[in-house]
N, C-alpha and C positions, 0 to 999 in steps of 0.2 A: 331207098324204100318208099313205096306209094302210100297215101294217107291211110289206105286200108290195113297195110301191115305195120304201122306206127304202134307204138306201145303205150297205151294209156291204162296205167297201173297205179298200185299202193303198195306200200310198204307194211309187210306183217311184224311192225316193231313191238318190242317188248312181251315178245310172245317165246321164241326159243333163246333170245338172251334179254334178260330181264333189265328195265332202268325203272330205277324207284320212282320217279316223277311220273311215269306213265301209269303205274299201278302201284299208288302211294300204301292201300290198306294191305296190301302185302307186308310192309313196312312197318304197321303199326304195331306198338309195343316193343319194338328190338331197336337195336343201334345198327342193322346193316345199312351198307350203302350202295352194294351191287351186287351181282348175283355171286361174286366169290363168298363175301361174307353173310349173304343169307343162307348158303348153302351148308354154313358151319353151324347154322341153327339146329338146335335138338329136333325139330320137327321141318327142318328146311326140304328135305327130301319129299317128302309125304305132301307138303303144301305146293312144291314147285309141279310135281307132277298133276296134284289137281288144277294147277293153273293151266299148265299144257293141254290139258282135257277138256278145259272151259272157255276158255280166253278166246279162241279162234273155234267155230265148229262149222258145219257143213252150211248152216244156215248164213253164214259171211260169205261162203264162196257162192251161195245162189244169190244174193241181195247183190254181189259185184258183178255177175254176170247179167243180171237185169237192168242194172245201172250203168250199161255201157263200160265197162272195165275188162280188159281184155289180158290183163298180166299182174303178176304179184312178185315183188321181191321182198324173198323171206331170208332175213339176216339170222346166222347160224354160229356157234363157236366150236373152235377146234377142237373141243370135248364131243363134238358131235358122236360119233361113234364108239368111244372107247371109256369117254368121261376120262376124269382126271382129279382127283381126289384134292377138292370136296365137291366137283363138279359131276353131274350124271348124263349117261348118252341120252341122245334126245332124236336118234335116226327114226326111229317108228314113227314117231310125228311129223319129220319131213316125210317119208313114206305117204302117210296118211295125206298128208298137204298136196303131193304130187299126184296124188289117184282123186282128190278132191278137184283140183285144176283141170287135170284130164277131162271129167265130167262135165264139169262148167265152161269147157272150151277157154281155159285162161293158161298162157304161157307162164313158167316159171322161170325166174332170174335166181340164185341161190349166192346169196354174198355171206363172205367171210368176215363178220364183224368182229368176232373174237380171234386174234393169234396169239401163240403161245408167248408170253412174256409182256403181250400187249404192244400193240403197233401205235398207240395215241396216248395210254394212261387214262382213259375215259371210261365212265360206267358202261357204254356201249359196246365195250372191248372185253366185257367181263369184269375186270378189276379196276379200280381207280388207285392211280398211284405211277410209278416211273414206266416209260415207254422202254423196255428192255429187249424188245424185238430186235431192234438196229444190232445192238451189240454183241449177239448172239448168233451165230452161223447156224447152230445145232436147231435153234427156233426158228431161223428161216427154212431149212429143209423138212421141219418136221410140218410147216405149212404147206410147203407143196405137197408133201406126202397125204396130208388131208384133203386138199384139192385134187389128188389123183384119185383118191378112193370115191369122191363124189362123183367125178367122170366116169369112172368105173363103173359104179354103181348104176348108172342112169343113162349108160352108154344107147341101150334101145329103148328110151323113152323120149320121143321128140317133144313132148310138153316142158322138159327140161330146156328152154331156149337158151339159156347160159349160165355161166359161173364167172363171180365177180372175186377176183384174186384176193383182195385187201379193201376193208371198208376205212376211208379216211384215215388213211397213215399219217403220222406226224408230219408237220410242215417243214422244209428245208429248202435253202435257196440253191442247191446244185441236185441234191436226190441221187447221186450216184450209187449206192446202195439199193434204193428202191428200184432204179432203173434195171439194174443188175438182175434184182429179183425177179421182177417181172418177166423179164427176157427168159431166166430160166424157167420159171414156171410155165410161161408160154409153151416153149418148148418140149417142156416134159406133158406137160396136158394134151398138145396135140399129138403124142405119140398113143395116148391112151383113150381119147375121148372120140365122141360121135363125128363123124364130119359134118360140118354145116353148124355145129355148134357155137355159139359166140362165147368169145372170151372177153371179159370186161377188166377193164383196169381204173382204180380212181385216179384222178388229177391231182390228189393231196394240196388242192386248194391252188394250184399252181397251172392251169389249164395251156397257157402258152408256153411254160417250160416244159411240160410232160406230152403234150401233143405229138404223136408219131413215136412214143417211147417203145412200143412194138409193132414190128414189122409182120404183117400178117403174112402166112402163106395161103394156099390153095385150099387147104383143108378144112380151116378154122379163122372165121373171120373175127376182128378185132374191133370193140366199140372203147370209148372213153367216156368215163362218168364224172360228170359236174354236180355238185350239190350248191345249190343258190338259195341262202337264207339272207333276211333283210333286218336283223338285229345287232350287227356287229359295233363294235362302238365308233369307227369313222362315219356310220350310217346316222348314228345317233345325232349328231352334229348338223345333219343336212336338211335342206325344208322338202318336203315330200314329193313335191313337183320336181325336184330335181332328180330322185330317186325313179318315178314312174318314168322319167325321159330317158334317163341311163337304162333301164328295164326294156323299155320300147326297142332300144338301138342294139341291145345283144342279139340281135339278130346277125348283125356283122361278123360279131364275133364267132357265134355258133357257123356261120359260113365259112370263115377263115379255117376254124378248127377241123372243119369237116372235111377240106381238102386233104386232110393226113389220114381221117378214121371219121367213121359215124361217131354221134355223141349222142348220148340220153343225159336227161337231168334227172338223176337217180334219187336225188330229194329234194322238196321244196314244199312251201306251205303259205298261209296266208298271214303268218306272224309278220307285226310291223313293232319296231322297237317303243316301249312304253314312252320314253322320252319324247318320241315324235306325235304320239297318238293323244297324250293327255291333253292337249291343248284345243282338241276337237270335243263338241258335242257327242252325245249317243247316235243322233241322227246322223249327224256328218261322219262318225265313225263308222257307221254299217255300210253308208255310200262308199268310202274308200276302201273299205275291206273288199267290197262286191267289185269294185273298179280292180282293186290289186289282183283280183281272181281271175276276171276275164282278159287283163294285160298279161297276165302270165301263160293262160291257155294260149292265147294269139301267139305269142313269141316264142314258145315251145314248141307251136306246131314246125316250125323250120329245125328242130331237132329229130331224131330218130325216135323219140319217145320220152314218157316223164312217168315219175311214180311220187307219188304225195307222200310226206312223211307227216303222219301215218295215218293208215286206215281207222284205229281206234286207239282211244285211250279210256279209262276208268271214267272221265268226267268228258262230257259232251262240250265242244268248242272248237277253238280256232285249228287247234292240233289234229281234233278228230274229224277225216275226211268224211265219213259216215254222216255224220250229223251236220255237217257242213252243205251236202248233197239235200238232206233229208230238209234242210232248213229253207233250201233253195239260194243260199250263198253261193255254191259252186254250180254252175250250169254247163251239163256235159250234153254233147251233140244238137 
């Protein structure tokens, strides 16, 4: 993949799958913790429709094109087409986003963040709690059926660059069930999708283990998605210089992984654990964050592309890509 073809993108997080921390004012005055509980509020359906209409607008797509972004990764839930009480359908908004992306020359990666039963028990799967997806074959087949419907709907729409089978499935040491699902889903999607459309699979935070999990056919290329964040418990005890050294040398890992398939960094941002940053002054902190931004951009040029998490939140700051570009922290081009 040449530099001109590489994806420089953002996630449209918190839009078609709610995350409370991203849009906290929606959760003011109620005890909802995720989209599942939010939709059980008396006015939940009306409020989420307003959110979908206003959180992402055409002006956002225009801004992205003007600022050198060529792709968007759009999280969706399995309820996208038909709903599933209390969830309501969101397909009209995804259709609109694809049209906007076409107008502003952006590629679209549709990522299934919410699987039936939940693949990770996190809010970004739609429902906090148990990850029941693994223990029920019906959930897994329902997931494939939703992915098929997405592929069929956009079969003549080259703007839809790819479909991601499942976002951040639960970590496991072997992942036999996940491997089986990936291969079944790939086989089913290649039968109904547009030739050339990418099928993307997440590494479940074990990139060395899952690299090569899907063998691509000539019809549909495969790509592996890695999410690299820097606030895990093991990182909190390390000096920042050690972390920056490791980050710069991730080019070796990317090179090794891409012997099996291309790799994208589907989620990343500038956050560094508070335990690490609190020892620095505000001026030092600003310099470290800017260095962190440039170091990641330099490292990720060795991947097939990247998507910042996330394009926007209610509050400007380090999670809010647009504010970081407008404030000169992230420098593109």
